[in-house]
C-alpha positions in Angstrom: 67.4 78.1 111.0 64.1 78.1 112.9 62.1 80.8 111.1 60.9 78.4 108.4 61.0 74.8 107.2 64.0 74.7 104.9 62.8 71.6 103.2 60.0 73.7 101.7 62.3 76.6 100.8 63.7 77.4 97.3 67.0 76.2 96.0 68.9 79.5 96.5 67.6 79.7 100.1 68.7 76.2 100.9 72.1 76.7 99.2 72.8 79.6 101.6 71.3 78.3 104.8 71.0 74.5 104.9 73.3 73.0 107.4 74.5 76.2 109.0 73.5 75.1 112.5 77.0 74.1 113.8 77.1 71.4 116.4 79.0 72.4 119.6 82.5 70.8 119.7 85.8 71.2 121.4 88.4 71.4 118.6 92.1 71.0 119.5 93.2 73.4 116.8 92.0 77.0 117.1 89.0 77.4 114.6 89.2 80.1 111.9 86.2 82.4 112.3 86.3 83.5 108.7 83.3 85.9 108.9 82.8 89.6 108.6 79.5 90.1 110.6 78.4 88.1 113.7 74.7 87.2 114.3 73.0 89.1 117.2 70.9 87.0 119.6 68.0 89.5 119.3 67.5 93.2 118.7 68.3 94.2 122.3 71.5 92.2 122.1 72.5 94.1 118.9 71.7 97.4 120.4 73.8 96.7 123.5 76.8 95.6 121.5 76.6 98.5 119.0 76.0 101.0 121.8 79.1 99.9 123.7 77.1 98.7 126.7 78.2 95.1 126.2 81.4 93.6 124.8 81.1 91.0 122.1 81.5 90.1 118.5 79.9 92.4 116.0 82.1 92.7 112.9 85.6 91.4 112.3 87.1 94.8 111.8 86.8 95.0 115.6 86.8 91.7 117.5 87.1 88.3 116.0 87.4 85.0 118.1 90.4 83.7 116.1 92.2 87.1 116.3 91.3 87.3 120.0 93.4 84.1 120.7 96.4 85.8 119.0 95.9 89.0 121.0 95.5 87.2 124.4 98.5 85.0 123.7 100.7 87.9 122.9 99.6 89.9 125.8 100.5 87.0 128.0 103.9 86.4 126.5 104.9 90.1 126.6 103.6 90.6 130.1 101.0 93.2 129.0 97.4 93.6 130.1 95.9 93.5 126.6 96.8 93.4 122.9 95.4 94.4 119.6 96.2 92.8 116.2 96.5 94.7 113.0 96.9 93.9 109.3 100.6 94.5 109.3 103.5 95.7 111.5 103.2 99.2 110.0 99.4 99.2 110.6 100.2 98.4 114.2 102.8 101.2 114.5 100.5 103.7 112.9 97.5 102.8 115.1 99.7 102.9 118.3 101.4 106.2 117.5 98.2 107.9 116.3 96.4 106.8 119.5 99.1 108.6 121.6 99.9 111.8 119.7 98.0 114.8 118.2 98.9 117.9 116.4 101.4 120.0 118.4 102.9 117.0 120.1 106.6 115.9 119.9 108.1 112.5 119.4 111.7 111.4 120.1 112.6 108.5 117.8 115.8 106.6 117.4 117.7 107.6 114.2 118.1 104.0 113.2 114.7 102.4 112.7 112.9 100.4 110.0 112.7 102.5 106.8 108.9 102.6 106.6 108.7 103.6 110.3 111.2 106.4 109.5 109.0 107.4 106.5 105.9 107.5 108.7 107.5 109.7 111.3 108.7 112.1 108.5 105.1 112.2 107.2 103.7 113.0 110.6 105.2 116.5 110.3 102.5 117.2 107.7 99.9 116.7 110.5 101.6 119.0 113.0 103.5 116.3 114.9 107.2 117.0 115.2 109.8 114.2 115.4 113.4 114.4 116.6 115.7 111.6 115.4 118.4 111.0 117.9 120.8 108.2 118.9 118.8 106.6 121.7 121.7 104.3 122.6 123.2 107.3 124.5 120.8 108.3 127.3 122.1 111.8 127.3 120.8 112.3 123.7 117.4 111.2 124.9 117.4 113.6 127.9 118.5 116.5 125.8 115.8 115.9 123.1 112.9 116.3 125.5 110.5 119.3 125.1 107.4 120.4 127.1 105.3 118.7 124.4 107.1 115.4 124.2 104.6 112.6 124.4 106.5 109.6 123.2 109.9 108.0 122.8 110.1 105.3 120.1 112.9 102.9 119.3 113.9 99.4 118.3 116.5 97.4 120.3 118.3 95.9 118.5 118.0 98.6 115.9 117.2 97.7 112.3 119.7 97.2 110.6 122.8 98.3 112.7 122.0 96.0 115.6 122.8 98.8 118.2 121.0 98.5 121.5 119.2 101.1 123.6 118.7 100.7 127.4 115.0 100.1 127.9 115.0 100.7 131.6 117.1 103.9 131.5 115.0 105.4 128.7 111.7 104.4 130.4 112.8 106.0 133.7 113.7 109.3 131.9 110.5 109.3 129.9 108.2 108.6 132.8 109.8 111.3 134.9 108.8 113.7 132.1 105.4 112.4 131.5 106.1 110.6 128.2 105.5 107.1 127.2 107.9 104.6 125.7 107.0 102.5 122.6 109.3 99.7 121.5 109.4 97.7 118.3 110.4 94.2 119.6 110.2 92.4 116.3 113.8 91.3 116.2 113.8 89.7 119.6 110.3 88.5 120.1 109.0 88.1 123.7 111.0 84.8 123.9 114.3 86.7 124.1 113.2 90.2 125.3 110.2 91.5 127.2 110.4 95.4 127.2 107.4 95.9 129.5 109.3 94.1 132.3 112.0 96.8 131.9 109.6 99.7 132.0 108.3 100.2 128.4 104.6 101.1 128.0 103.8 99.7 124.6 105.4 96.9 122.6 104.8 96.5 118.9 105.6 93.6 116.5 105.6 92.9 112.9 104.0 89.5 113.4 104.9 88.8 109.7 108.4 88.0 111.0 109.4 85.6 113.8 105.9 85.3 115.4 104.6 83.7 112.2 108.0 82.4 111.1 107.1 81.0 107.7 106.9 84.0 105.4 103.3 83.2 104.4 101.3 85.9 106.0 101.3 89.6 107.1 100.2 90.9 110.5 101.1 93.2 113.4 100.3 93.5 117.0 100.3 96.1 119.8 100.7 95.1 123.5 100.0 97.5 126.4 97.6 98.4 129.2 94.0 97.6 128.9 93.2 101.3 128.8 95.6 102.0 126.0 94.5 99.1 123.9 90.9 100.3 124.3 91.8 103.7 122.9 93.9 102.0 120.2 90.9 99.9 119.1 88.9 103.1 118.6 91.7 104.6 116.4 92.2 101.3 114.5 88.5 100.9 113.9 88.4 104.2 112.0 91.7 103.6 110.2 90.5 100.2 109.1 93.7 98.1 109.3 92.0 94.9 110.5 93.9 91.6 110.3 92.1 88.8 108.6 91.1 85.8 110.8 93.0 83.5 108.5 96.2 85.5 109.0 95.6 85.5 112.7 95.3 81.7 112.6 98.5 81.3 110.7 100.4 83.5 113.2 98.9 81.6 116.2 100.0 78.4 114.6 103.5 79.8 114.0 103.7 80.9 117.6 103.4 77.4 118.9 106.9 76.7 117.7 108.3 80.2 118.5 110.6 79.0 121.4 112.2 76.1 119.5 112.6 78.2 116.4 114.2 81.1 118.2 116.7 78.8 119.9 117.8 77.5 116.5 117.9 81.0 115.0 120.1 82.1 117.9 122.4 79.1 117.6 122.8 79.5 113.8 123.3 83.2 114.0 126.1 82.9 116.5 127.8 80.3 114.3 127.5 82.6 111.2 128.6 85.7 113.1 131.8 83.9 114.4 132.6 82.7 110.9 132.2 86.2 109.4 134.5 87.6 112.1 137.3 85.6 110.8 136.8 86.4 107.1 139.3 88.9 105.6 136.7 90.4 103.2 134.5 91.4 106.2 135.5 94.5 108.1 133.0 94.3 110.9 130.3 92.0 112.3 127.3 93.5 114.2 125.7 90.9 116.5 124.9 91.5 120.2 126.0 88.0 121.1 129.6 88.6 120.2 131.8 89.7 123.0 133.2 92.6 121.0 129.7 94.1 120.3 129.9 97.5 122.0 126.8 96.8 124.1 127.3 93.2 124.8 126.9 93.7 128.5 123.6 95.5 128.0 122.4 92.7 125.8 123.1 90.2 128.6 121.1 92.4 131.0 117.9 93.0 129.0 117.9 90.0 126.6 117.9 86.3 127.3 119.2 85.5 123.9 120.7 87.3 120.9 118.3 86.4 118.1 118.8 85.5 114.5 119.7 88.9 112.9 123.3 89.5 111.9 124.6 92.6 110.1 128.1 92.8 108.6 130.2 95.2 106.5 132.1 94.1 103.5 135.5 95.9 103.0 134.4 97.2 99.6 130.9 98.5 99.0 131.4 97.8 95.2 131.5 94.1 96.0 128.0 94.0 97.6 126.0 93.3 94.4 128.3 90.6 93.3 128.2 89.0 96.7 124.4 89.0 96.9 124.0 87.7 93.3 126.4 84.8 94.0 124.4 83.4 96.9 122.4 80.2 96.2 121.0 79.0 99.6 120.5 82.4 101.1 117.5 84.1 99.6 117.7 87.8 98.5 114.5 89.2 100.0 113.7 92.1 102.4 111.8 90.3 105.1 113.2 88.5 108.1 112.4 85.9 110.7 111.5 83.1 108.2 112.7 79.6 108.5 114.7 80.4 105.3 117.8 82.5 105.5 117.1 85.9 104.0 119.6 88.5 103.0 119.3 92.1 101.8 121.2 95.4 101.3 119.6 98.1 103.6 121.1 101.1 101.7 119.3 100.2 98.5 116.4 98.2 99.8 114.7 98.5 103.3 116.3 101.9 104.2 116.6 103.5 100.7 114.0 106.1 101.8 116.5 107.5 104.3 118.6 110.2 102.5 122.2 108.9 102.0 123.9 111.6 104.1 121.7 110.6 107.0 122.1 106.9 106.4 125.9 107.3 106.5 125.6 109.4 109.7 123.4 106.7 111.3 125.8 103.9 110.5 123.8 102.4 107.6 126.8 102.3 105.3 126.8 101.3 101.7 128.8 98.2 102.5 126.4 97.0 105.2 124.5 93.8 104.6 121.7 92.5 106.8 121.3 88.7 107.3 118.3 87.0 108.8 119.8 83.6 109.7 117.3 80.8 109.1 116.9 77.2 110.3 118.9 75.4 107.7 122.0 73.6 108.9 124.5 76.2 110.0 127.3 74.6 108.0 125.3 74.9 104.8 124.5 78.6 105.4 128.2 79.3 106.1 129.3 77.4 103.0 126.9 79.5 100.8 128.2 82.7 102.3 131.8 81.5 101.9 131.5 80.7 98.2 129.7 84.1 97.6 132.5 86.0 99.4 135.1 84.1 97.3 133.4 85.5 94.2 134.3 89.1 95.0 
């Protein structure tokens, strides 16, 4: 403070301003810039920033130094030019999609996607955006779904919760030939195991709540794409208002420091659990891309460097699902994923309950399907807990 001698100021003034001249330092850990506004150097500086003539920090609903570290790191890891963080994965999906489409446009979306994403696409019809849900694992379905007004193809690979794969390069080639963009939710794989932009995708989206953070203690999302697209997305997001807090950005950045070692362990544990489930007589099918009998195992080896920590499996009797879930002790019954803890849930009654049952069954989200996010506990302990729960039904 230079405008007055604080020693002569009143108590309230000193309580607010004393000591706020921060000494320059080089911290090892990324600082948390927990502030809403940023101070302008002078009136001209403020005018340049607010007028868009100079880039800088104005208000944390836009740029924030802590969040900027998260964004730059993710752009680097995904091989994109730029990135923009949001308050949640759904905020990121909403901002990305609304940046690309307008009334009268058409979206092709995979029929198996996260329940809230499905719900969003259904709601878009109220705003004049039509959505066709198709099985994008078959490129012929994608080709046949195109219309003159198709702007976007959206899918997850692996799909939540059936673990089916879609060919990123093949779909991107088809879409680009027709003037459409490809958006991929890469939450399950993370950039450690899969980098969709390298295979032709235009935009990659994550729920950073999951593996990027990895500890189940914050919510966030991020969009990665070209500099031009992210610039447009920032305008959309600024008006929607789904800004991530600097503290949440900091937690995600901290989590990302151990992403590689965590994903290796998730992958190792998931493979062990999947192989165990394959041998159990109360399990009719195991859906994990790392298994040789997964119908798209060869595609998994082509576009993924690992198979991740997500395993889906079908019990032989849907009526046994509640008893099985209620008998677990180590595995936590919760709808998230990517935590260090093993999490388990029932898509038909939980994450995908918004999808009408007849469509769920058609899409492969059967009543007997269980989704497992394999954590970092000792694999033998996870298997023992599943084994005793299966024995109870």
